[in-house]
N, C-alpha and C positions, 0 to 999 in steps of 0.2 A: 639965598636959601631956596631949595627946590620946593615948588608949589605942589601941594597935595590936596585934592578935592575929593569929596564924597557926595554921593547922591543916590537916588532910588533907581530902580531898574529902567533901562532904556535899551535901544538897539545897540548891538556890539559890532565893533569894527570887524571886517573880514579880511583885511590885509594881513598876510602871513608875516611872521616875525623872523628876523635872523637871530637864532639862538645857538649859543656855543655850549657844548657839554664839557664839564670839568670833572674829572674823576677824583674821588676821595675814598679813603679807607679801602676796603676790599671790593665793594660793589656799588657804592653810592655815586649818584650824579648830582652835581651842583650845576644849575642852569644859569648861564649868563645871557641876558637879553640885550641886544644892541638897540639903542634908542633910535627910532626912525627919524627923530627931529634934531637930536644933538649928537652928531658923530663923535665917537670916542667916549661916550658915556654909556655905562652898562648897569643893568639891574641884576643883582644876584638873587636866585631863588634857593632857599634852604641851604645856606652855606654852613655845613657841619664842621668844616675845617677851613681855616683862613689861608693856610699856606698855598694850596693850589690856586686859589682865587687870586692872591697877591702875585703869584708867579705869572698867571695868564694876563693880568692887568699890566704888569711891568713888561712882559714880552710884547704885548700888542700896543703899548703906549696909551692905554685907555685908563679911565678913572671910574671909580664906583659912584653911582648916583643914588641908589636906593637898595633896600633889602626887603624881599618878600618872604614870609614864613608861613608854612602850611600847618605846622603843629610843633609841639614842644620837645620832641625827642632830641637827645644830645647830638645824634649824628645829623640833625637838620639845623640845629641852632648853635652848635658848639663853637663855630668860628666867628660868631657875631662880635663878641667883645674885642677880639684882636683887629677885626676889620674896622671897628669904630675908632680904634686908636689911630688909624691911618686916614679915615674919611669920616667926617661928621655928616651922616646921611640919615634919612628917615628909615625906621624899621617898622614894617607894616605886617601885622599878623592878627591872629584870633584873640579873643578875650580869654586869657589864661594867665594866672599869676605865676605859672612856671616859666614864662617867657619874660625874664626880668628886663631885657634890653628893648622891649617893644616900645615904640614912641607913638604909634598910631594903631588904633584898634578898629577892625572891620567886622561886619556882621552880614549874615545872609541877606541877599537882595540888594545890598549896597553896590555902588559902582565906584571903585577906587581909581581916580584919575591922576596921572602924573603928566600934566599938560606941558610942562617944559620939555619932557622927553617924548611927547607924542604917544603916550601909552594910556590905555584904559582897560580895566578888568572888572568884570562882575564877580562878586563874592558868592560862593556856594558853600553852605554849611554841609559837611559830609561826615557826621559822626559815625564811629564804628571802630576804626583803628585807635583813635582817641576820641574823647567826647567833644573836644573843642576843634577838631580838625576842620580846616577849610580848604577850598580849591580856588584858584584864580583862573577865570575864563575870559578870553578876549583875543581879538586879532586872529581868530581861527586856531587858537592854541589853548590847551588846558594844562595847567600846572597843578597836579593832583596829589603830590606828596606820596604818601604810602596808602592811599585809599584804593586806587586802581593801579595795577601793574599790567604790563603786556602779558596776556594769556592768564592773568591771575589777579589777586587782590591782597591787601594787607591782612595781617593777623588782627584779631579783635582783642586788644589789650584792655580796653575800657568799655566798649559798646556791646550791644546785643546783636544777634542775628537779624532781628527785625530792623534795627537802626542801620546796620551795615548794608543790608539788602536794599533798603529805601535809598540810601546814599548812592549805591551803584545804579539803581534805576534812574535816579536824578541825572547822573552822568550819561547813562545810556540814551537819554532823551535829548542830548545835545546834538547838533548837526553831525552827520556821519563823516564829513571831511575834516572834523576837528583833529588837530595834531595833539597826541597825548604824550606829555612830558612827565614821567613819573620819577620816583626817587632812587630806584635801584635797578641794576642789571640782573634781573631774575628770569628773563624770557625763556631761556633754554630749559631750565628746571620747571618752570610753569607749564611749558608745552608738554613735557613728559607726563605731568599730571592730567592736563587737558585731554590728551590722547588716551589716557587710561579711562577717563570718564566717557569719552566719545571717540573710540578708536577708528571709526570710518569717516571722520570729519575731513573732507578733502581740503578745505581751506587751511585747517590746522596742519595737515601733513605737508602741504606746500610751504606754509610759513616755517615749519620746522626745518625743511631743507634750506630755505633762505637764511634762517638764523644761524644754522651751522656754518654756512659759507661766510657770513658776516663776522661771526665770532672767530673763525679761523684766521681772518685778516686783522683781528684785533680791533674791530670797529664796533661802536655801539649798535644795539638793535633798535634803539629809540631815536626819535619819537616814532611811536606807532600811530595809527589812525583809529578813531572811534568805530568807523565802519568795519575795519578789520577785526577789532576787538569784539564787536557784536557777533561776528561769524565764528571766532575761534575761542573766546573766553567763556568757560562754563559758568563763571560767577556772574556774567551778564545774561545768562540764558537759563535761569532757574525756573522759568516757565516753559522751557522747551521739552517736549515729550521724551526725547532721547536722554537728556540730562536728568529729568525727573526719574525716569526708569532706572538709570544707573545709580542715583542716590538711594532710591528705595531698595534696590538689590543690596547695596552696601549696608544700609541700615537694617535690612531684613524686616521692613515694616512699611505700611503706607504712610505717605507724608502729606500734610495738609497745607498746601500753599507754598509759594516761592520762598518765603522767609524760612520755613522749616527745611526746605530743600537746600537753601543756602547754608543753614546751620550744619547740616550733615556734610555738605561738600567741604566747608571750612575745617571742620573737625577731621575729616578724612585727609585733607591736604596737610594739616598740622602733623600727622603721623606718617606722611608719605615719604618714601626714600627712593 
């Protein structure tokens, strides 16, 4: 049986992982992490659909060793029951009764170790998209579900602007070379909004050109890096004067602090086409 350990915060590995994207539904990504220690063993992050995961495992001759879940939405957990029919593996996720198949619960500040696989992740509580949403951070990688997207962020289905803004600031404070593995291919649409908020942002304009080329080739825009996101993502820049001014013009009023700016931006994005 795979050994799983939990502990308090400590230094995180910086060795970058080999991570495979598996597409699901219209725009989801399921991430498969190759074990650095056990070749042929993979960890699935947010497997909303079992079929593409099973296909990739059979294609590559690999086996499933564990499942990591960031939140309870069906497009992130829907494949878990079928995967468990094929592989009896730990299912590690947040404390939430809506995740029926969870076998291990992790909380903010804990470090979830999979020592047999050579993997170790710090748990970050990031409420906003959902109240129990978590992210996994380790080995230079961030698996953030639907909290942070490239050039954007998730909708607030359960949380408040104050909670979501605080969660994004928590992620913004991670090392800038962190690779960002989020749950959806929303980058092109997010950049259209980002450049509406900040139309002269040179980094966002360059990124938009790159994204168009990558998508024309049918390749994922992900992972991004946190350093890039800090430059182009308006939801990580709610204290930036240009972003604040754009939000105030849109709201037609003065805004008091980054959380209020975030709330205006998120509502604006919700109606953006």
